[in-house]
N, C-alpha and C positions, 0 to 999 in steps of 0.2 A: 522507415528507418531500416538500415541494413542490419543483418544479424549481429548480435552482441557476442563478445568473447566473455562468457559467463564467469570463467575463472578470474579474468582480469577485473571485471566489474566487482566481484567479491573482494578482491585485494584492495581496490580503490575505496570501496564503501567502508572497509574496516579501518582505513586511515582516519575517517571521521569519528570513529568510536573512541579515539584517544582523548577527545574533548567532551566536556559535559554537554548535555542536551537540554537547551532551554530556548524559549521563543522571545521573551520580553514583551511581545504584543500579539494580539490576534492577527491572523492573516487578513490582509486588506489589499484593495486594488492598487494603491499607491506603491506599497512596498513590493507587491508582486511585479509591478512595472520596473522598479529598480533592479529586480533580480531575475528578469526574463532570461538572462544569459545561461542560467543553470541547465536549460534544455540542450544546449550545444556543447557542453563541456563534461565529458565523462571522467576526466583526469583530476584528481584531488589537488595536486600542486598548481595546475593551471587555474583551477577554480579559486584557490586562495589568492593567487596573483590578481585575478579579475575582481575579486571582492575588494581588495585594497584600492584598486583604481577607481571603482564605483563609489566607495566610501568617500574618497577625496573629491571626486567630481560632483557628487550630490550633497556633499557637506553633511553627512549623517554619522552618527556614532559608530565607530569601527567595530566594536564588540557586538553591538546590536545587529548591524547588517551582516556581520560574519555569521552569527547564529541563525538569523533568518534565512540567508542564502544557503548556508550549509545544510540546514534542515530540509528546505525545499529540494535541494539537489539530492540529498540522501534518500528521501522518500520517492522522488521521481525515478531515479535510476534503479532503485530496488524494485519498484513497480514494473518498470520496463523489463527487467530481468525475469520477474515472475510471469509476466504476460508471455514472454518468449518460451519459458518452460512449459506453460500450458499448451501453446500452439505447436510445439514440437512433438506432442503426443498424438499418436494415431487416434482418429475419431474426434479430435478437437480442431475446429477450423477458425482461423482469424476472421474478424469482421473486415469486409472490403473497404469500408469508409473509416479511415484511421481517426477522424475527428468525431466519431460517434461517442458521445459522452455517456450513453446509457448501456452500451455493451462493448465488450472487448473480444469475445469469441463465442462460438457455438459449441457447447459441450454435448456431444452426441445429438446434435440438432437443436438443443435448447439454448437460447441466447442468454449470456451472462456477462455482467460487469464483475470485476474482481477487486477486492480491497484487502490489503494487509493491515490489520489493526492490532495494536498492543492490547493485551488484556486490560480492560478499563477498571481502574481502582474505584471509580464512581459507581460501578455496578453493585458494589457493597456486598458481594458474595465471593466465596472462594472459587478458585479455578476448578476444583473437583466438583463443586456444586454446579458450575456452569456447564461442565462436560456432561453432567447428568440431566441438565435442564436446558438443552441447546436452544429450543425455541424461545425461551425467556431472554437469553442473551442476544439472540438475533433481533428480537423485537426491540430490545434496548438499543442495539447498535443502529438500527434504522431510525429510531426516534431521536437519537442524540447525534446523528451524523452532522458533519460540517455543512454549513450553508454555502460552501463554495460551488464551483461550476459542476461538480459531479454529484450534486445533491439530487437524489431521485428515490423513488420507491419501486423501481423495476427489479428484475431478477439480479441477485448478487451472491457471489461466492465469497465468503469471508475467510481469510487466512488469519487466525488468531494466534499471536505469538506470546509465549509465557516463559519467562526466565525465573528460576527459583530465587535468585538474589534480587529480584525486583527490577533489573535493568532490561525490561522486555524489549525496548526499542532496538537494542543491539542485535537482536535476532533477525532484523530486517537485512542485515549485512551477511547473514549466514546463507548464502545463495545455494550452496550444495545441500545443506540441511532442508531448506525450503523445497528444493527440487525432489529430494527423496520423498518428502511428505506428500507433495502434489502427485507424483507418479504413483505412489501407493493408493492414494484416493481415487485416481482415474482408473486404475487397474481393477478396482472392486466396485466401481460406480454402478448404482441402479437408480433409475428415475424415481422409484417409489420411496427412496430414502430422503428425498427433498422435503423440506418443511414448507408448508403453504400458509400464506397470510393474506389478509385483505386490509390494506392500509388506506387506499383512496378510491373513491368512485366505484366500489364493487369489483375493482380490478384484482385479479389473483397474482400474487408475487411469490415466486419460488426462491428459496434460499437454502444454504447449508454452510457448515463451518468445517474447515480443515484445521486441525489443531497442530501447532508446532511448539514443542516445549523442550527445555534443556535444563 
């Protein structure tokens, strides 16, 4: 994929923030197939037009497919922007195979997948507690990860977003804020700060959290 205009992506993502965020259903193969077009459309207005066409052709509830497609689109383009932010930093190299589901880049030689996650209510602890018990939250995030195609226990950098008013999901659109936090993390990165886990088959997993709050 060619380089994204990060300012424009932020502007487009923020258009989705005008609407409530709900799914109606768990992600599944059939609805993923209905909404495959989200990967080709970075523009919000074009996306809305395409959703209306697909709702009619597939004879599905307009509101449900709007939410499903809009959420997939929002999460995908935010993730693309975050990945580009990482790989624009000196010392971080993109993975040559773009379809590699277990890593996105090499952070000073260490392979990592990245995932932006809203601070999970089901963790049942405060944000301040999580910041002071990072390994506990990382373990929770791995064990409660989605079973979709990026499900794995390999190295992962989590960007955990937390908004005081509870609308954590909206911070995925704050690309410039995410960029500042990622650049700050990379500038002071030391391999010894990584948390180490053994989830499967004695394999060592390295992980860390970049906190983004507002």
